[in-house]
C-alpha positions in Angstrom: -0.2 0.3 0.2 1.1 3.4 -0.8 0.4 6.7 1.0 -3.2 7.8 1.8 -4.5 11.2 1.4 -6.9 11.8 4.7 -9.1 14.5 4.1 -10.7 16.4 7.0 -13.4 18.3 6.0 -15.2 20.9 8.7 -18.8 22.3 9.3 -20.2 25.0 9.5 -18.6 28.2 10.8 -15.6 25.9 11.4 -11.9 26.0 10.5 -9.5 23.6 9.4 -7.8 23.9 13.0 -11.1 22.5 14.1 -9.4 18.4 13.3 -6.0 19.3 15.5 -6.9 17.1 18.3 -7.2 14.4 16.1 -4.1 15.1 14.1 -1.9 15.3 17.3 -3.8 12.0 17.9 -2.6 10.7 14.8 1.1 12.3 15.5 1.5 10.8 18.9 1.0 7.3 17.4 3.9 8.0 15.4 5.9 8.6 18.4 5.6 12.2 17.9 7.5 12.3 14.7 6.2 14.2 11.3 7.7 13.6 8.1 9.7 16.1 6.6 7.2 16.6 3.9 4.3 17.1 6.7 3.2 13.4 6.8 2.1 11.4 9.4 3.7 7.3 8.7 1.8 6.7 5.4 -0.6 9.3 5.5 -1.1 12.8 4.0 -2.9 15.1 5.9 -4.9 17.3 4.5 -7.2 19.8 6.5 -9.3 21.5 3.9 -9.8 25.2 3.8 -11.6 25.8 0.6 -14.7 26.2 2.8 -13.3 28.4 5.6 -15.5 31.5 6.0 -17.8 30.2 3.1 -19.8 27.7 4.9 -23.6 29.8 4.2 -24.0 29.0 0.5 -25.0 25.5 0.6 -23.7 22.1 0.3 -23.4 22.3 -3.9 -21.4 24.9 -3.5 -19.1 23.9 -0.3 -19.0 20.3 -1.9 -17.6 21.5 -5.3 -15.1 23.4 -3.8 -14.1 21.0 -1.9 -13.7 18.5 -4.8 -11.5 21.6 -6.4 -9.8 21.1 -3.6 -8.7 17.1 -3.7 -8.3 17.1 -7.0 -5.5 19.6 -6.8 -3.9 18.1 -4.0 -3.7 14.8 -5.7 -2.4 16.1 -8.8 0.5 18.2 -6.9 1.4 14.5 -5.0 1.4 12.3 -7.8 2.1 8.5 -8.0 2.8 8.6 -4.4 -0.5 8.8 -2.8 -2.4 5.6 -3.9 -5.6 5.3 -1.4 -8.0 8.0 0.2 -10.2 8.4 3.4 -12.3 11.2 4.3 -13.3 12.3 7.6 -16.5 14.9 7.8 -17.2 16.8 10.9 -20.8 18.1 10.8 -21.6 19.8 7.8 -18.4 18.8 6.3 -19.7 14.9 6.0 -22.1 16.6 4.1 -19.9 18.7 1.5 -17.7 15.2 1.4 -20.7 13.1 0.4 -21.5 15.8 -2.4 -18.1 16.1 -3.6 -17.6 12.4 -4.1 -20.7 12.3 -6.4 -18.1 14.0 -8.2 -14.7 12.6 -7.6 -16.0 9.1 -8.3 -15.1 7.4 -11.4 -17.5 4.3 -12.2 -15.4 3.0 -14.8 -12.6 1.8 -11.9 -13.9 2.9 -8.5 -11.9 5.0 -7.8 -12.1 8.6 -5.8 -9.9 11.3 -7.3 -7.9 8.3 -9.2 -7.5 6.9 -5.4 -8.4 3.7 -4.1 -11.1 4.5 -1.6 -10.5 3.1 2.0 -12.7 5.1 5.0 -15.8 7.4 5.0 -16.5 8.3 8.3 -18.8 11.2 9.5 -18.4 12.7 12.7 -22.0 14.3 14.4 -23.1 15.0 10.8 -27.0 16.2 9.5 -27.1 13.4 7.4 -31.2 13.7 7.6 -31.1 17.3 8.6 -32.1 18.8 11.7 -35.6 20.3 11.7 -37.5 17.0 13.0 -34.6 16.6 15.6 -34.2 17.6 19.3 -35.4 21.7 20.0 -35.8 21.7 16.3 -38.8 19.4 15.8 -40.9 21.6 18.8 -40.8 25.0 16.3 -43.2 25.3 13.5 -42.1 24.6 10.3 -43.1 28.0 8.8 -41.1 29.4 11.7 -37.7 27.6 10.7 -38.7 28.8 7.0 -39.0 32.9 8.5 -35.6 32.4 10.5 -33.8 30.7 7.8 -35.3 33.3 5.0 -34.5 36.3 7.2 -30.7 35.0 7.8 -30.6 34.3 4.3 -28.2 31.1 4.7 -28.6 28.5 2.1 -26.6 25.9 4.3 -29.3 26.8 6.9 -32.2 26.1 4.9 -30.9 22.9 3.4 -30.3 21.3 6.6 -33.7 22.4 7.6 -34.9 20.3 4.5 -36.6 23.7 3.6 -35.2 24.0 0.0 -35.9 23.4 -3.6 -39.4 24.1 -4.9 -40.4 25.2 -7.9 -38.3 28.6 -7.8 -35.3 26.6 -7.2 -32.6 25.3 -9.6 -33.3 22.0 -8.2 -37.0 21.1 -7.1 -36.0 18.5 -4.4 -33.9 19.0 -1.1 -30.2 18.6 -1.3 -29.9 16.5 1.2 -32.8 13.9 -0.3 -30.7 14.7 -4.1 -27.3 13.5 -2.2 -29.2 10.1 -1.0 -29.6 9.0 -4.2 -27.5 8.2 -7.7 -28.8 10.1 -10.6 -30.0 8.6 -13.5 -29.3 10.7 -16.4 -27.4 13.7 -16.6 -28.3 17.3 -15.5 -29.7 19.3 -18.4 -27.4 22.5 -16.7 -24.2 20.6 -16.0 -23.8 17.7 -18.0 -22.8 15.5 -15.1 -24.2 12.5 -13.8 -23.3 12.1 -9.8 -23.3 8.8 -8.2 -23.5 9.8 -4.7 -24.5 6.7 -3.5 -22.0 4.5 -5.5 -19.3 6.5 -4.3 -19.9 5.9 -0.7 -20.4 1.8 -1.7 -17.0 2.4 -3.2 -15.4 2.6 0.2 -14.1 -0.2 2.2 -15.7 1.1 5.1 -18.1 3.6 6.0 -18.8 5.0 9.6 -21.2 7.1 11.9 -19.8 8.8 14.9 -22.8 9.9 16.8 -23.8 11.5 20.3 -26.3 9.5 21.7 -28.1 12.9 23.8 -26.9 16.8 24.0 -26.2 17.4 20.5 -28.7 20.2 20.6 -26.5 21.1 16.8 -27.1 17.4 15.7 -29.1 15.4 17.7 -28.9 11.3 17.5 -31.4 10.4 15.3 -30.2 12.8 12.3 -26.0 11.7 12.7 -26.8 8.0 13.1 -29.8 7.7 10.3 -32.3 6.9 12.5 -35.0 9.0 12.1 -37.2 7.4 14.6 -35.0 8.5 17.6 -35.6 12.4 17.7 -34.9 13.2 21.0 -32.3 15.9 22.2 -31.5 14.0 25.3 -31.5 10.5 26.1 -34.1 8.9 23.7 -35.9 5.9 26.0 -35.8 3.8 23.6 -31.8 3.9 22.5 -29.9 1.1 23.5 -26.9 -1.1 22.0 -28.6 -3.0 19.0 -28.3 -6.7 18.8 -24.3 -7.6 17.8 -23.2 -4.5 19.0 -19.6 -4.0 21.2 -20.2 -2.6 24.2 -17.5 -0.4 24.8 -18.1 0.9 27.7 -21.1 0.4 30.4 -20.5 3.7 32.4 -18.8 7.2 32.1 -15.6 8.6 33.1 -15.0 11.1 35.7 -15.7 14.0 33.1 -18.6 12.3 31.8 -17.7 10.9 28.6 -18.2 6.9 27.1 -17.6 5.5 24.5 -20.5 3.3 24.2 -20.8 1.1 21.4 -19.3 -0.1 18.8 -22.1 -1.8 16.1 -20.9 -3.7 12.3 -24.0 -4.1 10.5 -24.1 -7.5 9.4 -24.0 -8.2 5.4 -28.1 -9.2 5.8 -28.9 -5.8 7.1 -27.8 -4.3 3.9 -29.7 -4.7 0.6 -27.2 -5.6 -2.2 -26.6 -3.3 -5.5 -29.1 -5.9 -7.2 -32.1 -6.0 -4.7 -35.2 -3.7 -5.5 -34.3 -1.8 -2.5 -31.3 -0.3 -3.9 -32.4 -0.3 -7.8 -34.5 2.4 -6.6 -31.4 4.1 -5.0 -31.4 6.0 -8.2 -33.4 9.4 -9.1 -34.0 11.0 -12.2 -33.2 14.7 -11.6 -36.9 15.9 -13.3 -38.9 13.1 -12.1 -40.7 11.8 -8.7 -38.6 9.3 -7.0 -40.5 6.2 -4.8 -38.6 4.2 -2.7 -39.9 1.0 -2.2 -39.8 0.3 1.9 -41.1 -3.6 1.6 -38.4 -4.7 4.2 -37.5 -1.4 5.7 -38.6 -2.7 9.1 -36.4 -5.2 9.1 -33.6 -3.6 10.1 -33.5 -2.0 13.7 -30.8 -0.1 15.2 -30.1 1.3 18.7 -33.1 -0.7 19.9 -35.9 0.9 17.6 -37.2 0.2 13.7 -37.2 2.6 11.9 -39.2 1.6 9.2 -42.5 0.3 9.6 -44.2 1.2 6.6 -44.0 -2.0 4.5 -47.1 -1.9 2.6 -46.4 1.6 0.9 -44.0 3.5 -0.8 -42.7 6.7 0.2 -43.2 9.6 -2.0 -40.1 11.9 -1.9 -42.6 14.8 -2.8 -45.0 13.9 -0.2 -45.3 15.9 2.5 -42.2 17.2 4.3 -42.2 14.9 7.1 -41.1 12.1 5.3 -38.4 13.0 3.3 -36.1 12.0 6.2 -37.6 8.3 6.5 -37.0 8.3 2.6 -33.2 9.4 3.0 -32.4 7.1 6.0 -34.0 4.5 4.1 -32.0 4.5 0.7 -28.5 5.4 2.8 -29.4 2.6 4.9 -30.6 -0.1 2.3 -27.3 0.9 0.2 -24.3 1.3 2.1 -23.2 -1.1 5.1 -22.3 1.1 7.9 -20.4 1.4 11.3 -22.3 3.5 14.3 -19.7 4.7 17.1 -21.9 5.7 19.9 -20.7 8.5 21.8 -22.6 9.7 25.4 -21.7 12.7 27.0 -23.3 13.1 30.6 -23.5 16.9 30.9 -25.5 19.4 32.3 -26.0 21.6 28.9 -26.8 20.3 25.4 -22.6 21.3 24.2 -21.6 17.9 23.2 -21.7 18.3 19.2 -18.3 20.1 19.5 -17.1 17.9 22.3 -17.0 14.7 20.1 -13.8 16.0 18.4 -12.4 18.2 21.3 -12.5 21.2 19.1 -10.1 23.5 20.8 -10.3 26.9 18.8 -9.4 28.9 22.2 -8.6 28.4 25.5 -12.4 28.2 26.6 -12.9 25.6 24.0 -10.1 23.6 25.0 -11.1 23.1 28.7 -15.3 23.0 27.6 -14.3 19.9 25.0 -11.1 18.1 26.4 -13.7 15.0 27.7 -13.7 14.1 24.0 -10.0 13.4 23.7 -10.8 10.1 24.5 -13.4 9.7 21.8 -10.7 11.6 19.1 -8.0 8.6 20.0 -10.7 6.2 19.4 -10.9 7.8 15.9 -7.7 8.4 15.6 -7.0 4.5 15.7 -10.0 3.6 13.6 -8.3 6.0 10.4 -4.9 3.6 11.6 -7.3 0.4 11.4 -7.0 -1.1 7.8 -7.9 -4.3 7.0 -5.0 -6.6 5.2 -7.9 -8.1 3.2 -8.6 -5.0 1.8 -5.1 -4.0 1.0 
């Protein structure tokens, strides 16, 4: 195996330095030594800066900038780099997924010309946020008014309030990136294979806060639309087959709760009826059969249950979260790492990555350093069968 490009993508109003704790943990695992070219062992680390100060103009714009940044970096590195992994924090997970649609080559299965290793999202709002935590208590019309007054496209998108007849695209962007496009866009001439790009990775991982993440509650980051609470959902428990990492919290109120690898039987294969529906024409209504959705249960709660009816993307918008989760769960084999911070205020979002932009953040998010250590070990963990 040659060198591996590790792309670290920050979120809304974030900075490349939000990943400093992870980079430090990776360096520590190489005896504190960085190579003369800045690489760490066989890892060439790209802390993305293309969206710094520019995170309000939407997932597509941010994803396109990220794809350009990655392409330029790969060209600069040349043939020494053969593999690629991506870690997206918060909105950065959505940027990464859009960028993958641009970078993926279905002919050779490579991403930016490199062999895909790991795709990892950390507290990313894959299902948006409007139906979770405190946001679900706010009327949809009021969320729309606030987002409109702020004139922030990214806010509209994570509220699933974008799209419509007056928009370039009729469907919310989070729904768009949950499918492979059947045909090329008339506007750009591109056919973006968002789901196939995810499937190309040897490993796809979701890190999610079980509670106290008021920015991105568990249900959205773990693709579990039924679990909509901000605080611990009464039915949330390690799913069958999950590895229990820690039964109790440490002195700082943190615990790595469980690590769940989906069995092959839990994920629909590419030629199954469920996966064949994970494609969509940009000009047509898209439906997704949910015939076997109820079979999958994670966190103790099945997110399906509508086995006899199709889910229509253009149906009342509260169903979109279900459609997106069903598509992504049906097409991709996910590994979920559930993290739990016991705290008096719901500030777990930045803690999961031990973000330390200043002395206050460093003190507040210090309990997350153990979680980052686990993430660093996972980044460095390679399956010999894959290599």
